[in-house]
C-alpha positions as CSV (number, residue, x, y, z in Angstrom):
1,M,-169.5,90.4,-60.1
2,K,-172.3,87.8,-60.1
3,Y,-170.0,85.2,-61.3
4,K,-167.5,85.9,-58.8
5,L,-170.3,85.9,-56.1
6,L,-171.3,82.1,-57.3
7,I,-167.7,81.2,-57.5
8,I,-167.3,82.3,-53.8
9,I,-170.4,80.3,-52.8
10,A,-169.4,77.4,-54.9
11,A,-165.8,77.3,-53.1
12,A,-167.3,77.8,-49.5
13,L,-169.8,74.8,-50.3
14,C,-166.8,72.6,-51.4
15,I,-164.7,73.7,-48.2
16,G,-167.5,73.1,-45.9
17,N,-168.2,69.6,-47.7
18,F,-164.5,68.9,-47.3
19,A,-164.3,69.8,-43.5
20,Q,-167.5,67.7,-43.0
21,A,-166.1,64.9,-44.6
22,Q,-163.0,65.1,-42.3
23,Q,-165.3,64.6,-39.3
24,T,-166.7,61.2,-40.2
25,I,-165.4,57.8,-39.5
26,P,-163.9,56.4,-42.7
27,N,-165.7,53.5,-44.4
28,A,-167.8,53.5,-41.2
29,S,-170.2,50.6,-42.3
30,F,-167.7,48.7,-44.0
31,E,-169.2,48.8,-47.2
32,N,-165.7,49.1,-49.0
33,W,-163.1,46.6,-49.1
34,T,-159.6,46.3,-50.7
35,N,-158.4,43.1,-52.1
36,F,-154.8,42.5,-51.3
37,G,-154.8,39.3,-53.4
38,T,-154.8,36.3,-50.6
39,Y,-157.2,38.3,-48.3
40,S,-159.3,41.5,-47.9
41,D,-159.6,44.1,-45.3
42,P,-162.2,46.9,-45.0
43,T,-160.8,50.2,-46.6
44,S,-159.3,52.3,-43.9
45,W,-158.9,49.5,-41.6
46,K,-156.2,47.0,-40.8
47,S,-156.5,43.6,-39.3
48,L,-154.1,40.6,-38.6
49,N,-155.0,39.0,-41.9
50,S,-151.8,40.8,-43.4
51,Q,-150.0,38.3,-40.9
52,T,-152.1,35.2,-40.8
53,F,-153.0,34.8,-44.4
54,V,-149.9,32.5,-44.7
55,T,-151.6,30.0,-42.3
56,G,-155.0,30.2,-44.5
57,L,-156.8,31.7,-41.4
58,F,-158.7,35.0,-41.5
59,T,-160.0,36.5,-38.6
60,C,-161.4,39.6,-40.5
61,E,-164.2,39.1,-43.1
62,K,-166.9,40.5,-44.8
63,G,-170.7,39.8,-43.7
64,T,-173.8,40.4,-45.7
65,P,-176.2,41.9,-45.6
66,G,-175.3,44.6,-43.0
67,A,-177.6,46.1,-40.3
68,V,-177.3,49.2,-42.3
69,G,-176.3,49.0,-46.2
70,A,-175.1,45.9,-47.9
71,S,-172.3,44.6,-45.6
72,Y,-170.8,44.4,-42.1
73,L,-167.5,43.2,-40.4
74,K,-166.9,40.0,-38.9
75,L,-163.9,39.5,-36.3
76,T,-163.6,35.8,-35.5
77,V,-161.1,34.1,-33.2
78,K,-159.5,31.4,-35.2
79,G,-157.5,28.3,-34.2
80,G,-154.3,27.0,-36.1
81,P,-152.0,24.2,-35.6
82,G,-150.9,24.5,-31.6
83,A,-152.1,28.2,-31.6
84,T,-155.3,30.2,-31.2
85,I,-155.3,33.4,-33.3
86,P,-157.1,36.7,-31.5
87,A,-158.9,38.9,-33.8
88,L,-158.0,42.8,-34.1
89,L,-159.4,45.4,-36.1
90,E,-157.8,49.1,-36.1
91,S,-158.3,52.4,-38.0
92,A,-155.6,52.5,-40.6
93,N,-153.2,55.4,-40.4
94,S,-154.5,57.9,-42.9
95,L,-152.4,60.9,-41.6
96,N,-149.3,62.3,-43.5
97,N,-147.4,62.6,-40.3
98,N,-146.5,66.4,-41.2
99,G,-147.3,67.9,-37.8
100,K,-150.1,65.4,-37.1
101,S,-150.3,62.4,-34.7
102,P,-148.5,59.4,-36.2
103,S,-151.7,57.0,-36.2
104,G,-155.4,57.4,-36.8
105,F,-157.5,59.5,-39.0
106,E,-157.9,62.9,-39.1
107,Y,-160.7,64.5,-36.5
108,N,-161.0,67.6,-34.7
109,L,-164.2,67.4,-32.9
110,R,-164.9,66.5,-29.4
111,P,-167.9,63.9,-29.2
112,T,-169.4,62.6,-26.4
113,S,-169.6,59.1,-27.4
114,F,-168.7,56.2,-29.8
115,T,-171.7,54.5,-31.1
116,G,-172.7,51.5,-33.5
117,K,-174.4,48.4,-33.8
118,W,-172.8,45.0,-32.9
119,Q,-173.6,41.3,-32.1
120,Y,-171.1,39.1,-30.3
121,L,-170.2,36.0,-28.4
122,V,-167.6,36.3,-25.7
123,T,-167.2,32.9,-23.6
124,D,-166.1,32.9,-20.1
125,N,-162.3,33.6,-19.9
126,D,-162.2,35.5,-22.9
127,S,-162.8,39.2,-23.5
128,L,-163.9,41.5,-26.0
129,L,-162.1,45.4,-26.1
130,A,-163.6,48.2,-27.9
131,G,-162.5,51.7,-27.6
132,V,-161.4,55.1,-29.1
133,Q,-158.7,57.7,-28.2
134,F,-158.2,61.1,-29.5
135,T,-154.8,62.6,-29.6
136,K,-153.2,65.9,-30.7
137,W,-149.6,66.1,-32.0
138,N,-147.1,68.0,-29.7
139,P,-144.4,69.4,-31.9
140,V,-142.2,70.1,-28.7
141,S,-142.3,66.6,-27.2
142,L,-142.7,64.9,-30.9
143,K,-145.3,62.7,-29.5
144,S,-149.1,62.5,-29.4
145,D,-150.7,63.8,-26.2
146,L,-153.8,62.0,-25.2
147,I,-157.1,64.4,-25.2
148,G,-159.8,61.9,-24.6
149,T,-160.7,58.3,-24.7
150,G,-163.7,55.9,-24.6
151,L,-163.3,52.2,-23.4
152,I,-165.6,49.1,-22.7
153,I,-164.5,45.9,-21.9
154,I,-166.8,42.6,-22.1
155,S,-165.3,39.5,-20.3
156,A,-168.4,37.3,-21.2
157,G,-171.8,37.5,-22.9
158,I,-173.9,37.1,-25.9
159,V,-175.7,39.4,-28.0
160,S,-177.5,37.3,-30.9
161,S,-179.1,40.3,-32.9
162,W,-178.1,43.8,-34.1
163,T,-177.9,45.8,-30.8
164,N,-176.9,49.4,-30.7
165,F,-173.9,50.3,-28.3
166,S,-172.7,53.6,-27.1
167,I,-169.4,53.9,-25.4
168,P,-169.1,57.5,-23.5
169,I,-165.9,59.5,-24.0
170,T,-164.0,61.0,-21.2
171,Y,-161.7,64.2,-21.8
172,I,-158.7,64.7,-19.8
173,S,-157.8,68.0,-21.7
174,S,-159.6,71.0,-23.2
175,S,-157.5,70.9,-26.3
176,I,-158.9,70.1,-29.7
177,P,-157.8,66.6,-31.0
178,D,-156.3,66.4,-34.6
179,S,-156.8,62.4,-34.7
180,A,-158.8,59.5,-33.8
181,L,-157.9,56.0,-33.3
182,I,-160.8,53.3,-33.2
183,L,-159.8,49.5,-31.9
184,F,-161.5,46.4,-31.6
185,F,-159.9,43.6,-29.9
186,L,-161.6,40.0,-29.3
187,G,-159.6,37.2,-27.8
188,T,-157.5,39.0,-25.4
189,G,-158.7,37.2,-22.4
190,T,-156.7,34.4,-20.3
191,F,-158.0,31.5,-22.6
192,P,-159.2,32.9,-26.1
193,V,-161.9,30.6,-27.4
194,V,-161.9,29.6,-31.2
195,N,-165.2,30.8,-32.7
196,D,-165.9,33.8,-30.5
197,Y,-167.1,36.4,-32.6
198,L,-167.9,40.1,-33.1
199,Y,-170.2,41.6,-35.7
200,I,-169.9,45.7,-36.3
201,D,-171.4,48.2,-38.4
202,D,-172.8,51.6,-38.6
203,L,-170.2,53.4,-36.4
204,A,-170.5,57.1,-35.6
205,F,-169.7,59.5,-33.1
206,S,-172.3,61.5,-31.7
207,G,-172.9,64.6,-29.5
208,T,-170.4,67.7,-28.7
209,V,-168.2,68.4,-25.5
210,A,-167.5,71.9,-25.4
211,V,-163.7,73.1,-25.5
212,N,-163.5,74.3,-21.9
213,E,-165.3,71.3,-20.5
214,V,-163.5,68.2,-19.4
215,Q,-165.9,65.5,-18.8
216,D,-166.1,62.8,-16.2
217,N,-168.6,60.2,-17.1
218,Y,-167.8,57.9,-14.2
219,T,-170.4,57.4,-11.3
220,F,-167.6,56.3,-8.9
221,S,-164.3,57.5,-7.9
222,V,-161.1,55.8,-7.2
223,F,-158.2,57.0,-4.9
224,P,-155.3,57.4,-4.7
225,N,-154.6,57.3,-8.4
226,P,-151.8,56.5,-9.3
227,S,-151.2,54.2,-6.2
228,N,-148.8,51.5,-5.2
229,G,-151.8,49.1,-6.0
230,V,-153.9,49.5,-3.1
231,F,-157.1,51.6,-4.4
232,T,-160.3,52.8,-2.7
233,I,-163.4,52.7,-4.9
234,Q,-165.9,55.3,-3.7
235,N,-169.6,56.3,-4.4
236,I,-170.4,53.0,-5.7
237,D,-174.1,52.2,-6.8
238,E,-175.8,50.2,-4.1
239,D,-177.0,47.7,-6.9
240,L,-173.4,46.7,-7.2
241,K,-173.0,43.1,-9.1
242,N,-169.2,43.0,-9.8
243,I,-165.9,44.7,-9.7
244,D,-163.3,43.6,-12.3
245,V,-159.8,45.0,-13.2
246,F,-158.3,44.4,-16.7
247,N,-154.8,45.0,-17.8
248,L,-154.0,46.8,-21.2
249,L,-154.4,43.5,-22.9
250,G,-157.9,43.0,-21.8
251,E,-156.8,40.3,-19.6
252,K,-158.8,40.1,-16.2
253,V,-156.4,40.5,-13.4
254,F,-159.0,41.1,-10.4
255,Q,-162.3,40.0,-9.9
256,S,-164.8,40.6,-6.9
257,A,-168.3,39.7,-6.9
258,N,-170.9,40.4,-4.2
259,T,-168.7,43.1,-2.4
260,N,-169.8,44.4,0.8
261,L,-169.6,48.1,0.7
262,V,-168.9,50.5,3.7
263,N,-169.0,54.2,4.7
264,N,-169.7,56.3,1.5
265,N,-170.6,53.1,-0.4
266,E,-166.9,52.2,-1.0
267,T,-164.6,49.3,-0.9
268,A,-160.8,48.5,-1.4
269,I,-158.9,46.6,-4.0
270,D,-155.4,45.4,-3.6
271,L,-153.3,45.1,-7.0
272,S,-150.0,45.7,-5.2
273,K,-148.7,42.2,-6.3
274,K,-149.4,43.1,-9.9
275,P,-146.7,44.5,-12.4
276,K,-146.6,48.4,-12.5
277,G,-148.7,49.9,-15.4
278,I,-152.3,51.2,-16.5
279,Y,-155.1,49.0,-15.5
280,F,-158.9,49.7,-16.0
281,I,-161.5,49.0,-13.1
282,Q,-164.8,47.8,-14.6
283,V,-167.9,48.4,-12.0
284,T,-171.0,46.4,-13.1
285,N,-174.5,47.0,-11.3
286,G,-177.9,46.2,-12.4
287,K,-178.2,49.1,-15.1
288,S,-174.7,49.5,-16.6
289,I,-171.1,48.8,-16.9
290,T,-168.6,51.6,-16.3
291,T,-164.9,51.6,-16.8
292,K,-162.0,53.9,-15.1
293,K,-158.4,54.0,-15.6
294,I,-155.9,53.5,-13.0
295,V,-152.3,53.4,-12.6
296,V,-150.2,51.0,-10.7
297,E,-146.7,52.6,-9.9
């Protein structure tokens, strides 16, 4: 009986450790790299190196030492003959697709934020997109349902030393996700600039949102949403600096500075001449940058 109890305890510990391992971001500090002969990518991640190695240009490289540990990840916009190559990093597919989402890594918690350390240089007319989405495979529709997402778009700026970042996650469903997908995309602006860079390290998820709690981290509201392209933004902080709108490629399609607010601290924007689709409104005040998804239909 004593040995049976020890076996049960050991098995429980192994199961607990395995479950805990499934809740972490794979290779979150970029300590492990896989050599593909002509290039290397961080293990459990993929970049554009697999497509650009024939040109001898590599937008994803290892940097040392890391903010935490021995190494970090460097994304750099590169220039080739007659072309500028953006830098993309995405968490690699580690799921078996057997009843799971077709992309991302296994993850079934509901964190409040996506965090890490970074440095970057993003020049005017370029942009940096960083985000995460949580999904759950729907066996009826045979596609992934979006459970929650977090996104930040930086259109210009420089951070020259390791700085903590935190991207809040908004949940549109009370379901438990089965996977997470992380994306960093640099050089998506109107005029990508060679040598713009992003250094990343020490990625993590933090906090927990209850199953029955659907969050809204945004301090302003947009209506109607969806709309024909004319939106009213309401409850804007009086310390407003900018209102920017980006498309899914991270390209800035609308910009308004020093906007005059009326009534309930509100203003209107007109995207009726833009293509139908998903856009992101980014409101910048003196303290923070807040982003919200809108749909033009």
